[in-house]
C-alpha positions in Angstrom: 76.6 -39.4 107.8 77.8 -42.3 110.0 77.7 -41.0 113.5 78.3 -42.3 117.0 74.5 -42.4 117.4 74.1 -44.6 114.3 76.9 -47.0 115.5 75.3 -47.2 119.0 71.9 -48.1 117.6 73.4 -50.6 115.1 75.2 -52.4 118.0 72.0 -52.3 120.1 70.0 -53.9 117.3 72.8 -56.4 116.6 73.0 -57.5 120.2 69.3 -57.8 120.6 68.8 -60.0 117.6 72.1 -62.0 118.0 70.9 -62.9 121.5 67.5 -63.7 120.2 68.8 -66.2 117.6 71.8 -67.5 119.5 69.6 -70.0 121.3 68.1 -71.5 118.2 70.6 -74.4 118.1 70.1 -75.0 121.8 66.3 -75.1 121.9 66.0 -78.7 120.8 68.2 -79.8 123.7 65.5 -78.8 126.1 63.7 -82.0 125.2 60.4 -80.3 124.4 58.2 -81.3 121.5 58.6 -79.5 118.1 55.4 -77.5 118.8 56.6 -76.4 122.2 60.0 -75.5 120.8 58.3 -73.4 118.1 56.2 -71.8 120.8 59.3 -71.0 122.8 60.9 -69.4 119.8 57.9 -67.3 118.8 57.2 -66.1 122.4 59.7 -63.3 122.0 58.0 -61.9 118.9 54.6 -62.3 120.5 55.7 -60.3 123.6 57.3 -57.7 121.3 53.9 -57.2 119.6 52.0 -57.0 122.8 54.4 -54.5 124.4 54.7 -52.2 121.4 51.7 -50.0 122.2 53.2 -49.2 125.7 56.6 -48.7 124.3 55.4 -46.3 121.6 53.8 -44.2 124.4 57.0 -44.0 126.4 59.6 -43.6 123.7 59.3 -39.8 123.3 60.0 -39.2 126.9 62.5 -41.9 127.8 64.3 -42.7 124.6 67.9 -43.2 125.9 66.8 -44.9 129.0 64.7 -47.4 127.0 67.8 -48.4 124.9 70.0 -48.9 128.0 67.1 -50.5 130.0 66.2 -52.8 127.1 69.8 -54.0 126.9 69.9 -54.6 130.7 66.7 -56.6 130.6 68.0 -58.5 127.7 71.1 -59.4 129.7 68.8 -60.5 132.6 67.0 -62.9 130.3 70.4 -64.3 129.2 71.2 -64.9 132.9 68.0 -67.0 133.2 69.2 -69.1 130.2 72.5 -69.4 131.8 71.1 -70.6 135.2 68.7 -73.2 134.1 67.5 -75.5 131.3 63.9 -75.4 132.5 61.4 -74.9 129.7 59.0 -72.6 131.8 61.9 -70.5 132.9 63.1 -70.1 129.3 59.6 -69.2 128.2 59.5 -66.4 130.8 62.9 -65.3 129.8 62.0 -65.2 126.1 58.9 -63.1 127.0 61.0 -60.7 129.0 63.5 -60.5 126.1 60.6 -59.6 123.8 59.6 -56.6 126.0 63.3 -55.6 126.1 63.5 -55.8 122.3 60.5 -53.6 121.9 62.2 -50.9 124.0 65.4 -51.2 122.1 63.8 -51.1 118.7 61.4 -48.2 119.4 64.0 -46.1 121.2 66.7 -46.9 118.6 64.6 -45.8 115.6 63.3 -42.7 117.5 66.9 -41.8 118.3 67.9 -42.1 114.6 64.9 -40.1 113.6 65.8 -37.2 116.0 69.5 -37.3 115.1 68.9 -37.0 111.4 65.7 -34.9 111.6 66.9 -32.2 109.2 67.2 -34.3 106.1 64.6 -37.0 105.4 66.8 -38.8 102.8 69.8 -39.1 105.2 67.4 -40.1 108.0 65.9 -42.9 105.8 69.4 -44.1 104.9 70.5 -44.0 108.5 67.4 -46.1 109.5 68.2 -48.6 106.7 71.8 -48.8 107.9 70.7 -49.3 111.6 68.4 -52.1 110.6 71.3 -54.0 109.1 72.3 -54.6 112.7 69.1 -56.7 113.0 70.0 -58.7 109.9 73.6 -59.2 111.1 72.4 -60.4 114.4 69.9 -62.9 112.8 72.6 -64.2 110.5 75.4 -64.5 113.1 73.5 -65.4 116.2 72.7 -69.1 115.5 76.3 -69.6 114.3 77.8 -68.0 117.4 75.4 -69.9 119.6 76.2 -73.3 118.1 80.0 -72.7 118.2 79.9 -71.4 121.8 77.6 -74.3 122.9 80.0 -76.8 121.4 82.8 -75.3 123.5 80.7 -75.3 126.7 76.9 -75.4 127.1 76.8 -72.3 129.3 79.1 -70.2 127.1 76.5 -68.8 124.7 74.8 -67.1 127.7 78.0 -65.5 128.9 78.7 -63.8 125.6 
């Protein structure tokens, strides 16, 4: 049941959410208020919600390109984090990361659905396993971000 497709989607989900949460210990160092820090954190999810309708229209035709493209765009947002500690730049990068995340999530789940289309029980199990990549990224991202930041402030964005 575990296939290369499932492993690929798991790692895509893991990378997306690890990168999303890796910056949590770093946000307070921007010097923004608690409200602005919260707004910065939530901006990714807000952009995910807003870009979901477009992503759902494109996923059937561009599934694999959306996963790869989403990971590339996610990397670009990390590059912005690496280059500056400017709040506005980080807000734009978080929004961009949200759009990338929508592409990764939509295409990843569509890929799993297609790969395991013949058996709904196996498909459901595969989707459940794939989403553990999200949970692993959320759990490990802040820890990795804090450790890497302590080594060098730019290091979390080179990971």
